[in-house]
C-alpha positions in Angstrom: -0.9 17.9 1.1 -3.6 18.0 3.8 -5.9 16.0 1.5 -3.3 13.2 1.4 -3.8 12.8 5.1 -7.6 12.8 4.8 -7.9 16.3 6.1 -10.3 18.4 4.1 -9.9 22.1 3.8 -12.8 24.6 3.5 -12.2 27.9 1.8 -13.2 31.0 3.7 -13.1 34.7 3.0 -10.7 36.9 5.1 -13.7 38.6 6.8 -14.8 35.2 8.1 -11.7 34.6 10.1 -13.1 36.2 13.2 -15.9 33.7 13.3 -13.6 30.6 13.3 -13.1 28.7 16.5 -9.7 29.3 18.0 -9.4 25.8 19.5 -6.5 23.6 18.8 -8.7 21.5 16.5 -8.8 24.3 14.0 -6.0 24.8 11.4 -5.9 28.0 9.4 -3.9 27.7 6.2 -2.9 31.1 4.7 -0.9 30.5 1.5 1.5 33.2 0.4 -0.9 34.4 -2.3 -3.4 35.1 0.4 -1.0 36.3 3.1 0.5 38.9 0.8 -3.0 40.5 0.2 -4.4 40.5 3.7 -5.3 44.0 5.0 -3.9 45.3 8.2 -7.0 44.5 10.2 -7.3 41.0 8.7 -3.6 40.3 9.5 -4.2 41.4 13.1 -7.3 39.1 13.3 -5.3 36.1 12.1 -2.6 36.7 14.7 -5.3 37.2 17.4 -6.9 33.9 16.5 -3.5 32.2 16.6 -2.8 33.7 20.1 -6.2 32.3 21.3 -5.2 28.8 20.3 -5.7 28.3 16.6 -3.0 26.4 14.5 -1.6 28.4 11.6 0.3 27.3 8.5 1.7 29.9 6.1 4.6 30.5 3.7 6.6 33.2 2.0 7.4 36.8 2.9 4.3 38.7 3.9 2.9 41.2 6.4 1.6 38.2 8.3 5.1 36.8 8.8 6.4 40.2 9.8 3.6 40.5 12.4 4.8 37.2 13.9 8.3 38.7 14.4 9.8 36.7 11.4 12.5 38.4 9.4 13.5 36.9 6.0 17.2 36.5 5.0 18.7 37.0 1.5 18.1 34.5 -1.3 20.8 31.8 -1.6 21.2 28.5 -3.4 19.4 25.6 -1.7 20.5 22.1 -2.5 19.9 19.6 0.4 17.6 20.0 3.4 17.5 18.4 6.8 14.1 17.6 8.4 14.8 17.6 12.2 11.9 15.2 12.8 13.0 12.8 10.0 16.8 13.0 9.5 16.8 9.6 8.0 15.1 11.0 4.8 17.5 12.7 2.4 15.8 15.7 0.8 17.4 17.2 -2.2 15.6 20.0 -4.1 15.4 19.2 -7.9 17.2 21.5 -10.2 19.1 24.6 -9.3 16.9 26.6 -6.8 17.4 29.6 -4.6 15.3 30.6 -1.6 15.3 33.1 1.2 16.0 31.6 4.6 14.9 33.0 8.0 17.2 35.7 9.3 15.4 36.4 12.6 12.5 35.0 14.6 11.3 35.0 18.2 13.8 32.8 20.1 11.5 31.7 22.8 9.2 28.8 21.9 10.5 28.4 18.3 12.0 25.3 16.8 13.7 25.1 13.4 12.0 22.2 11.5 13.7 22.3 8.1 17.2 23.7 7.7 19.6 24.0 4.7 22.0 21.1 5.2 25.3 22.7 4.5 25.1 26.1 6.4 22.2 25.2 8.8 20.1 28.2 7.7 16.5 27.7 9.0 14.0 27.5 6.1 10.9 26.5 8.1 10.1 26.9 11.8 7.4 25.9 14.3 6.5 28.9 16.4 4.5 28.9 19.6 2.5 32.1 19.8 0.3 32.6 22.8 -1.9 29.5 23.0 -1.5 28.6 19.4 1.2 27.2 17.1 2.3 28.3 13.7 4.2 26.4 11.0 6.0 28.9 8.9 8.0 28.3 5.6 10.2 31.0 4.3 10.2 29.6 0.7 6.9 28.7 -1.0 5.9 25.2 0.1 5.4 23.9 -3.5 5.6 26.2 -6.5 6.3 23.3 -8.9 3.5 20.7 -8.6 -0.1 20.5 -7.6 0.7 17.6 -5.2 2.5 19.3 -2.3 5.8 17.3 -2.2 8.3 19.1 -4.3 10.1 20.9 -1.5 9.0 19.7 1.9 7.8 16.1 1.3 7.9 15.0 4.9 5.6 17.7 6.1 2.7 15.3 7.1 4.9 14.0 9.9 5.4 17.5 11.3 1.7 18.3 11.1 0.5 15.1 12.8 3.3 14.6 15.4 4.4 18.1 16.2 1.3 20.2 15.6 -1.3 17.6 16.6 -3.2 17.8 13.3 -4.4 14.2 13.3 -7.4 13.1 11.2 -10.2 11.2 13.0 -10.7 8.5 10.4 -8.4 5.6 9.6 -8.6 2.4 7.6 -6.8 -0.9 7.6 -6.6 -1.6 3.9 -3.0 -2.2 2.9 -1.4 -5.5 1.7 2.4 -5.6 1.9 5.1 -7.8 0.4 7.5 -9.3 3.0 10.9 -10.8 2.1 12.3 -12.5 5.3 15.8 -11.9 3.9 15.4 -8.2 4.7 14.3 -8.8 8.3 16.9 -11.3 9.5 16.7 -11.8 13.3 13.2 -10.3 13.7 10.7 -12.6 15.3 7.3 -13.3 13.8 5.6 -11.9 16.9 7.6 -8.7 16.8 6.8 -8.2 13.1 3.1 -8.9 13.5 2.8 -6.3 16.2 4.6 -3.8 14.0 2.5 -4.5 10.9 -0.7 -4.2 12.8 0.3 -0.8 14.2 0.9 0.3 10.6 -2.6 -0.5 9.4 -1.6 -3.5 7.3 -4.3 -6.1 6.7 -2.5 -8.8 4.8 1.2 -9.8 4.5 2.5 -11.5 1.3 5.4 -13.7 2.5 8.1 -14.7 0.1 7.7 -18.4 -0.4 11.2 -19.2 -1.6 13.0 -19.8 1.7 11.5 -23.3 2.3 14.9 -25.0 2.5 17.1 -22.0 3.4 19.8 -22.1 6.2 17.9 -21.8 8.4 14.5 -22.1 6.6 11.9 -19.4 7.1 9.6 -20.0 10.1 6.4 -19.8 7.9 4.2 -21.5 10.5 5.4 -19.0 13.1 4.7 -16.0 10.9 1.2 -17.3 9.9 0.3 -17.9 13.6 1.6 -14.5 14.7 -0.3 -12.7 12.0 -3.5 -14.6 12.8 -3.3 -13.9 16.5 -3.1 -10.2 15.7 -6.0 -10.2 13.2 -3.9 -10.1 10.0 -3.9 -12.3 7.0 -1.0 -14.3 5.5 -0.5 -14.9 1.8 2.1 -17.1 0.1 4.0 -15.0 -2.4 5.3 -16.9 -5.4 7.7 -15.5 -8.0 7.7 -18.5 -10.3 9.6 -19.6 -12.3 11.9 -18.6 -9.4 11.1 -21.5 -7.1 14.0 -20.8 -4.7 17.8 -20.7 -4.7 17.9 -24.1 -3.1 15.7 -25.6 -5.8 18.0 -24.1 -8.4 21.1 -25.5 -6.6 19.6 -29.0 -6.3 18.3 -29.2 -9.9 20.8 -27.7 -12.4 19.3 -29.9 -15.1 16.1 -27.9 -15.0 17.4 -24.4 -15.1 16.0 -21.9 -17.7 18.4 -20.9 -20.4 19.0 -17.6 -22.2 19.8 -17.1 -25.9 23.5 -17.8 -25.1 22.5 -21.2 -23.6 23.6 -19.9 -20.2 21.7 -20.4 -17.0 19.0 -17.7 -16.7 19.8 -15.7 -13.5 18.1 -12.3 -13.6 18.6 -10.0 -10.6 17.5 -12.1 -7.6 15.6 -14.5 -9.9 17.0 -17.9 -10.5 14.6 -19.1 -13.3 13.6 -22.7 -13.7 12.2 -24.5 -16.7 8.5 -25.0 -15.6 7.7 -26.0 -19.2 9.6 -29.2 -18.4 7.0 -31.6 -16.9 9.4 -33.1 -14.4 10.5 -29.7 -13.2 6.9 -28.5 -12.8 5.9 -31.7 -11.0 8.8 -31.3 -8.5 8.0 -27.6 -7.9 4.3 -28.3 -7.3 5.2 -31.1 -4.9 7.4 -28.8 -2.9 4.7 -26.1 -3.0 2.0 -28.5 -1.8 3.9 -29.2 1.4 4.3 -25.4 2.1 0.6 -24.7 1.4 -0.5 -27.3 3.9 0.0 -24.5 6.4 -2.9 -22.3 7.3 -2.4 -19.7 4.5 -5.2 -17.3 3.7 -4.3 -16.9 0.1 -1.7 -17.4 -2.6 -0.2 -14.5 -4.7 1.3 -15.7 -8.0 3.4 -12.6 -8.9 4.8 -11.6 -12.3 4.5 -15.1 -13.7 6.6 -15.2 -16.9 9.4 -17.4 -18.1 11.2 -14.2 -19.1 11.4 -12.8 -15.6 9.8 -9.4 -15.0 13.0 -7.4 -14.6 13.7 -4.3 -16.6 16.5 -6.1 -18.5 13.9 -8.4 -20.1 12.3 -5.4 -21.7 15.4 -5.0 -23.9 14.4 -8.0 -25.9 16.8 -9.8 -28.2 19.2 -6.9 -28.0 20.4 -8.3 -24.7 20.6 -12.1 -25.3 21.9 -12.8 -21.8 18.4 -11.8 -20.5 16.4 -13.2 -23.4 15.0 -16.6 -22.2 13.2 -19.6 -23.5 16.1 -21.7 -24.9 15.9 -24.9 -22.8 15.9 -28.2 -24.7 12.2 -28.5 -23.8 11.4 -25.0 -25.2 13.5 -25.4 -28.3 11.9 -28.7 -29.2 8.5 -27.4 -28.7 9.1 -24.3 -30.8 10.9 -26.3 -33.6 7.9 -28.6 -33.8 5.6 -25.6 -34.4 7.8 -23.3 -36.5 10.2 -25.7 -38.3 13.4 -24.0 -37.0 15.5 -23.9 -33.9 15.0 -20.6 -32.1 18.8 -20.3 -31.6 18.8 -19.4 -35.3 17.3 -16.1 -34.3 20.8 -15.2 -32.9 22.9 -16.5 -35.7 23.8 -13.5 -38.0 24.4 -15.9 -41.0 20.9 -17.5 -40.6 18.0 -16.2 -42.7 16.0 -16.4 -39.3 18.4 -13.8 -37.7 16.1 -11.6 -35.5 17.2 -8.3 -37.0 16.0 -9.4 -40.5 13.4 -12.1 -39.9 10.7 -10.2 -38.0 8.1 -12.9 -38.8 10.3 -15.5 -37.1 10.9 -13.4 -34.1 7.2 -12.6 -33.8 6.4 -16.3 -34.0 8.8 -17.0 -31.1 7.2 -14.2 -29.0 3.8 -15.9 -29.6 5.2 -19.3 -28.6 6.6 -17.9 -25.4 3.2 -16.4 -24.6 1.4 -19.7 -25.2 3.9 -21.5 -22.9 3.4 -18.9 -20.2 -0.3 -19.2 -20.1 -0.3 -23.0 -20.4 2.1 -23.2 -17.4 0.1 -20.6 -15.5 -3.1 -22.5 -16.0 -1.6 -25.7 -14.8 -0.4 -24.0 -11.6 -3.8 -22.4 -10.8 -5.6 -25.6 -11.7 -3.4 -27.5 -9.3 -3.9 -24.9 -6.5 -7.7 -24.9 -7.0 -7.9 -28.7 -7.0 -5.8 -29.0 -3.8 -8.0 -26.5 -2.1 -11.1 -28.3 -3.2 -9.9 -31.7 -1.9 -8.9 -30.2 1.4 -12.0 -27.9 1.6 -10.0 -24.7 2.0 -11.1 -21.2 1.2 -8.2 -19.2 -0.1 -8.0 -16.0 -2.1 -6.0 -16.7 -5.3 -4.2 -13.6 -6.7 -2.3 -12.9 -9.9 0.1 -10.0 -9.9 0.9 -8.6 -13.4 2.9 -5.8 -14.9 0.4 -3.4 -16.5 0.8 -3.0 -20.2 -2.1 -0.7 -21.0 0.4 2.1 -21.8 3.1 -0.2 -23.1 1.7 -2.8 -25.5 5.2 -3.8 -26.5 5.5 -5.5 -23.1 3.2 -8.2 -24.4 5.8 -9.9 -26.5 8.8 -9.0 -24.3 7.2 -10.5 -21.2 5.2 -13.3 -22.8 2.0 -11.6 -21.8 -1.5 -11.0 -23.3 -4.0 -8.8 -21.4 -7.1 -10.4 -22.8 -5.8 -13.9 -22.0 -5.0 -12.7 -18.4 -8.5 -11.5 -18.0 -9.8 -14.9 -19.2 -7.5 -16.6 -16.6 -8.8 -14.4 -13.8 -12.4 -15.4 -14.6 -11.6 -19.0 -15.2 -10.0 -19.5 -11.8 -11.8 -16.7 -9.8 -8.6 -14.7 -9.2 -8.0 -11.3 -7.7 -5.8 -9.3 -10.0 -3.0 -7.2 -8.5 -1.8 -4.6 -11.1 1.8 -3.3 -10.9 2.7 -0.4 -13.1 6.1 -0.9 -14.9 9.2 0.8 -13.7 9.0 3.2 -16.7 6.0 4.8 -14.9 7.3 5.1 -11.4 8.7 8.6 -11.9 5.3 10.0 -12.9 3.0 11.8 -10.4 0.8 9.7 -8.1 -2.4 10.6 -9.9 -1.3 8.2 -12.7 -3.2 5.5 -10.8 -6.5 7.1 -11.7 -6.1 6.0 -15.3 -4.9 2.5 -14.3 -7.9 2.0 -12.0 -10.3 3.2 -14.7 -8.8 0.9 -17.3 -9.0 -2.3 -15.2 -12.4 -1.5 -13.8 -13.6 -1.5 -17.4 -11.6 -4.6 -18.4 -12.6 -6.7 -15.4 -16.2 -5.8 -15.3 -16.7 -5.9 -11.5 -14.1 -8.6 -10.7 -11.9 -7.7 -7.7 -8.5 -6.1 -8.3 -6.1 -3.8 -6.6 -3.0 -1.7 -7.4 0.5 -2.7 -6.5 2.7 0.3 -5.6 6.5 -0.1 -5.7 8.3 2.0 -3.0 12.0 1.6 -3.8 15.0 4.0 -4.1 15.5 5.1 -7.7 18.1 7.8 -7.7 18.8 8.0 -11.5 15.1 7.8 -12.4 13.9 10.4 -9.9 16.7 13.1 -9.8 15.6 16.5 -11.1 12.0 15.4 -10.6 11.5 14.6 -6.9 13.1 15.7 -3.6 13.6 12.2 -2.3 15.2 9.0 -3.7 12.0 7.1 -3.1 8.4 8.1 -2.4 8.1 9.5 1.1 5.7 11.7 3.1 3.1 13.5 1.0 4.1 11.6 -2.2 3.8 8.2 -0.5 0.4 9.2 0.9 -0.8 10.5 -2.4 0.3 7.2 -4.1 -1.8 5.3 -1.5 -4.7 7.7 -2.0 -4.9 7.4 -5.8 -4.0 3.7 -5.9 -6.6 2.6 -3.3 -9.4 4.7 -4.9 -12.9 4.0 -3.7 -12.2 0.4 -2.7 -9.6 1.3 0.0 -7.4 -1.6 -0.9 -3.8 -1.3 -2.1 -0.6 -3.4 -2.0 3.0 -2.2 -1.4 6.4 -3.5 -2.3 7.7 -3.8 0.3 7.1 -3.5 4.0 10.8 -3.0 4.7 11.5 -0.3 2.1 8.7 2.1 3.2 9.9 4.5 5.9 8.4 3.6 9.2 7.0 7.1 9.8 5.2 6.8 6.5 3.6 3.5 7.5 2.4 5.2 10.7 0.5 7.8 8.5 -0.8 5.4 5.9 -4.1 4.5 7.8 -5.1 8.2 7.5 -4.5 8.2 3.7 -6.4 5.0 3.1 -9.5 6.6 4.8 -9.1 9.8 2.8 -12.2 9.2 0.7 -14.3 9.3 3.9 -15.5 12.4 5.7 -16.4 13.1 9.3 -18.4 16.2 10.4 -18.8 17.0 14.1 -22.2 18.0 15.3 -23.7 18.8 18.7 -22.9 15.6 20.7 -22.4 13.4 17.6 -20.2 12.8 14.6 -21.5 12.1 11.1 -19.3 9.7 9.1 -19.7 9.2 5.3 -17.3 6.8 3.5 -17.4 4.4 0.5 -15.8 1.7 2.7 -15.4 0.6 6.3 -13.4 3.1 8.4 -12.5 3.5 12.0 -13.4 6.7 13.9 -11.1 7.6 16.8 -13.2 8.5 19.9 -12.7 8.9 23.6 -15.5 6.6 24.5 -14.0 4.4 27.2 -16.8 2.2 28.6 -19.4 4.8 27.7 -22.4 3.9 25.4 -21.7 4.2 21.7 -24.7 4.3 19.3 -24.7 4.2 15.5 -27.8 5.7 13.9 -29.5 5.6 17.3 -28.8 1.9 18.1 -26.2 0.7 20.6 -23.2 -0.3 18.5 -20.9 -3.3 19.4 -18.2 -2.8 16.8 -15.9 -0.7 18.9 -13.1 -0.6 21.4 -12.5 1.9 24.2 -10.7 4.2 21.7 -12.3 3.7 18.3 -15.5 2.8 16.5 -15.6 0.6 13.3 -18.1 2.3 10.9 -19.6 0.5 7.9 -19.6 2.1 4.5 -22.3 4.7 3.9 -23.6 7.7 6.0 -23.9 7.1 9.7 -24.3 9.2 12.9 -22.1 8.1 15.9 -22.9 9.3 19.3 -21.0 8.8 22.6 -23.4 8.9 25.6 -22.4 8.8 29.3 -23.0 5.6 31.2 -21.9 2.0 31.0 -22.7 0.0 27.8 -24.8 -3.1 28.0 -21.8 -5.4 28.0 -21.3 -8.5 25.9 -18.9 -9.3 23.1 -17.3 -6.5 21.0 -16.0 -6.6 17.5 -12.6 -4.9 17.7 -11.4 -5.1 14.0 -11.9 -7.0 10.8 -10.0 -7.3 7.5 -13.1 -7.2 5.3 -16.0 -4.8 4.8 -18.4 -4.5 7.8 -22.0 -4.6 6.7 -23.7 -4.6 10.2 -23.4 -5.7 13.8 -26.3 -6.5 16.2 -26.5 -7.8 19.7 -29.1 -10.1 21.1 -29.3 -11.9 24.4 -26.0 -13.6 24.8 -24.9 -13.3 21.2 -23.3 -11.0 18.6 -24.1 -11.2 14.9 -21.7 -9.5 12.4 -22.4 -9.2 8.7 -19.4 -8.8 6.5 -18.1 -9.0 2.9 -14.6 -10.1 1.9 -12.9 -11.2 -1.3 -10.8 -13.7 0.7 -10.9 -14.9 4.2 -12.0 -12.4 6.8 -10.1 -12.1 10.1 -12.4 -10.8 12.8 -11.0 -9.8 16.2 -13.3 -10.1 19.2 -12.7 -9.2 22.9 -14.1 -12.5 24.2 -14.0 -16.1 23.2 -17.3 -17.6 21.9 -19.0 -20.7 23.0 -20.8 -21.5 19.7 -20.1 -20.0 16.2 -22.7 -19.9 13.5 -22.1 -18.9 9.8 -25.4 -17.8 8.1 -27.4 -19.6 10.9 -25.5 -22.9 10.8 -23.1 -24.1 13.4 -19.6 -24.0 12.0 -16.1 -24.9 12.9 -13.6 -22.2 11.7 -10.0 -21.5 12.7 -9.8 -19.7 16.0 -6.6 -18.0 17.2 -6.6 -16.9 20.9 -4.9 -13.9 22.5 -5.1 -12.6 26.0 -8.8 -12.3 26.8 -10.1 -12.5 23.2 -9.8 -14.3 19.9 -9.4 -13.9 16.1 -11.8 -15.9 13.9 -10.9 -16.7 10.2 -14.3 -16.6 8.4 -14.9 -17.7 4.8 -14.8 -15.3 1.9 -18.0 -13.8 0.4 -21.0 -12.2 2.1 -21.8 -13.9 5.3 -23.2 -13.3 8.8 -21.2 -14.8 11.7 -22.9 -15.1 15.0 -21.0 -15.6 18.3 -22.9 -17.1 21.2 -21.4 -16.5 24.7 -20.4 -19.4 26.8 
């Protein structure tokens, strides 16, 4: 659980406790297995360290708990819990469990943190003891998993906000899907401020509200995101072009095997195989993309729709698509029969008996999907080339490495997808299917390994779905959706050593989990405090929290301009950061960036920043430049001003951007 926050524990022997610093920056974890076996002198030493200012976390009945004045109660059934710091999260222990509560504890300076919901019995308390603070759990914290979330999943909030155990490293590496329909009445500026505080780097905005009532303020959201140093991506769910497009063009609606309009969940599917429909959809999209988007995310592109009903195949004909006149004519020309015969029991092509005919139809749908997908990306690339735009093109797919049957059901082929990503230089966003969402977070280790091998160095990231799934999660997890430690573990395993991950969606994740996410995304990094300096080692760019103010900050012995008054942006690798008294040399500072920082150097009246980014890179500076150079050549790039400073949108790739002061 501590590791999910990026806090690394070092194992010590009981006799070493006396040598540990008692300051509030030190947390001593004494699990029940250890607490039950401490000798009398060792127990006294732990309590003495606590009284001197150390933080302590321990669980279960033990001489250590007794020495703190805690008396256990009798074992009783435990069903639902209340976290007093996060009452909005419903916590229900899986299965039928019993646990001892806390019968007695020192009343002064003690707060119940977790209580049994129905009787109010305290199960965990935070105890102030001398100068220190102790988090005590009467039941074992997690006797069921190795992940730390089976009983007290929201514990990271308690540790960071109540006990002050906050990691020093953070990272802004999260993309998030945003559906304006879930944030009605919230202004673009308000949302941009919120997203930035959560460590989000890019927002994928649903692009199907073009002609809504009222239409989405796409220009407003893009501008607000850019002013705050965030990126904006147009999120497509084609063949769902938009409910208004569906209403205006009933003649182009996709059809299911019952020849009814294909409406799956929120998806109103259109027949993009029809040239007229595709041309009209592209024309509408071109108008939307004339705005200053940083990228386009083509998500779950399949004429079947990517809902779970589509995975039932022909057994659910109301969700089995591909039966428009265009589709039927095309298939008949190739196979010699109308695909509707697959659903006629009297036909010798009936799907239950003619497996060859059904397989032929599956292959046809896959061909149609990739032909249509290629036309879309070709149109997007041509438009960007004509208008000299640099946008990251993304393709979000449902992973099928564990479920090859999804190929035919979703009109999908993994090898062909890899070919498309190479042909159009796409970033792949891999979403695991809903059948996997109830597995532990370390499932993403295998997913990352598979796609790293398949893509051979091409950029990709993992898409994590955070949604309530009561039926799928009951008896397995304590919350209806990933929260607390589980959410942070998902981020940690999904982001891996690249530090980039995408979430669906920004409104479904609990706000207090968003607040902790930057710590989890930096968890592959490490910081060690030394005499007057900190050594940071990370596989990607991280931010180190400091109390530098206007003092001089050096990185590896050289004054470092990538910093604010409260944090330092540190490039990947091993670096030594030192805060020295005195005023810095002045000049422009780099406050943040959405890509990877490679280096930053000051010269007389200028600042040069080397970076790498798969897409556009938003760089935030505290002053406005007079002249901008990219790789030594004067360049005009988009600039968004804010009070006193600006955000520059630099091109993708590896570049050096130089700002010359006015």
